[in-house]
N, C-alpha and C positions, 0 to 999 in steps of 0.2 A: 425699459432701458433708459428712456428719456427722463423718467422720474428719478432714477438713480443718479443720472448726470446732473440734474437740477439740484438734488440733495448735496452732491459733492461740491458743486459750485457755491451753494449757499453756505456750506461749512467753511470752505476756503475764504469766502467773503467775510464771514464772521471772524475768522482768525486774523485776516489782514486788517479789518477795521479796529480790532482791539490790540493791534501791534504785537501779536503773539507769534512765537516761532515754534515750529515742530522740533522736537528733540531728535538728534541724529540716531540712526539705528544702533550705532555702537553703544549708546547710553543704555538702551534697553537690554542689549546683549551683555553688557558689563553688569547690570543690575541682576539679571537672571543668573549669571555665573557666580556673583557674590553671594546670592541667596542660597544657591545649591552648595557652595563651599561652606557657608555657615552651618547649614543643615548637616552636612557630612562631618564637620568638626564637632558639633554637639553630639551626634550619634557615636562618633569615635571616642569622645571623652567619656560618655556614659558607659560604653563597653569596656574601656580601659579601667575605669574606677571599679566597675563591677568585677572585672577580672582580678584586681588586687584584693577585693573583698573575698572572693572565692578562695584565692590563694591563702589568705590569712586564716580563714575558717578551716581550710584543709590542713595547714601546717601547725597552727597553734591549738586547734581543737578545743575551743572554749567549752563545748558541751561536756567534756570530761570532768570539769569542775562540779557539774551537777550530781556526780556520783557521791559527793559529800553531803547532798541534801541542802538544808538551809545554810550550812557552813560554807558551801561553795558558791552561793548565789552572788555574793559581791565580786568574787573572782571571775565568775562567768560573765557578769555584766561589764567588768573592767577590761576583759580581753576581747570583746567583740569589736570589730573595726567600724565603729559608728561613723567616723568621719568619712571614710571611703564610701560606705553605703549611702550616707546622706548626699555626698557629692554626685553619686550615680543617679540618685532619685531626682536631684535638682536639675541635672543636665537633661535627663529624660523628660521631666516636666516642662522645662524651658523649650525643648524641641517640639513637644506637642502643642504648647501655647503658641509658638511661632507659626506652626503649620495651620492651626485653627484661626489665629488672628489675621493672617494675611491670605487666607483661603488658598493655600498652596495645595495642589492636587485636589482641587475642588470637586472633581468628578467622582471622587471616592468618598464613601461614608466615613465620617471622622472616627466612629467607634472601631471600624475595621482597620483604619489607618493606625490608630493608637495601639490596637492589639498587635498589628504587624511590626510596629517599631519596638514594642516590648519584647517580642520574639527575637527580632534582629539583635537588640542589645544583649539579651540573655545568651543567644547563640554565640555572638561575637566575644563576650566576656569569657565564656566557657572555652571556646576554641583558643583564645589568646593564652589562657592559663595552661592549656594542655600542650602548648608548644615548648614549655620549659623555660621561657624567657625570664619568668619571675625568679626561679631558682638561680639562674645564671647571674642576674643583676644583684640578687641578694648576696651570693657568695663572693662576688667581685667587690662588694661594699658600696655599690651604687645606690644612691637615694636612701641613705640610712633612716631618714625620718619617715620614709614610706614603708620600707620593708622590715625594719626591726621594730618589734612590738615591745610591750612592757612586760619584762620577764619576772620582775619582782616589785612588790609594793609593801605597804605595811600589813597587808592581809593575805598575800599569796606569794609563792615563789615557784619557779620551774627551771630545770636545767639538768645537767649531767653530773652524776655522782663522781667526784674526783678522789675523795678519800673518806674512809668511814672508821669510826671507833664505836663498835657495838657495845662494848662494856660500859661506856659512858654516855650511850644514847646520843651520839653526836656524829654528824657527817658534814663534809664540805661539798657543796655543789657549785658548778661553774655554769654561768649563763652564756648564751651565744655571743654576747658582747664582752665576754671575759671578766665579768664581775664574779667574785667569789662570795658565797653566802655560807655562813656557819649555821647549820640547822640542828636543832635538838628536838627530842621527843620524850615522852614518858609513858607510864603504864596506861594512862587514859587516852592516849593518842590512837586514832583509828589508823590501823596499819594494813597494808596489802598482804596477801598470802605470798610466801616465799622470802628469800633472803635478799638483803640489800647488797649489791655488788658494784664495784667501780665500773663506770661505763654505762650504767643504766640511766635512763631518763625518768625523772620523777616530777610530780606536781604536788605541792603542799599548800594547805591553808592553815592559817593561825594568826600570829601577830609578832611584831618585832618587840624585843626587850633589850634595849641597848644595841650591842653589836650582834646579838643572836636573833635568829628567827625561831620562835617556839611553835612547833607544829601541833595542830589539833587533829590533823588528818593528812595522810600521805598516800598517794597511789602511784603505781608504775604507769608511765605515759606510753601510749601506743605510738606516739609521734617520736620518731628518731631522726628527723631531718630539720631540727631547729637551727643548726648552724649553717 
């Protein structure tokens, strides 16, 4: 006991001799709170961005373009939500780096901790998507840069058939952002089984020629919730 008191006195003497001051308790409490708040924010950010990625995969179904084979590869790659996926990965990686760098929860093995955070982010993203908030925000027109994808490009188009002229191999499709596309096809176009009807959702690959989109392949889309 005496040795402990001597050590305490020695430490206090060193502090006083160097004109140092002990930080108040509230400083450490504030630092601890700020650290936990930052960790929670990074975890939530990763989960939200993963949730939007899941939503876009489910709604826009980029894998459907692979039914065209090589013709659909560019459309497949162009409709994957790369930015949201990258944001989720960066947020999760920053969270893990922060935990490892500052030895937070040092009593836990880092590999177990990293696995646990990945599981939390995945579960969080999936649960948020299942609440229906993404559908609600999209239909309200909130955050259009986030929720509205690229429905047409020089190489693909998707939307609802609004009007069709089978005799002239031509149809008009409307995208969820109300763009109208005049689409044509010919005898060499890969077509789905069944008739084209107004109200059906389709996906097409091909290329633009002036104001027309000339389809090399058309499929009926299983996704009917694009709007």
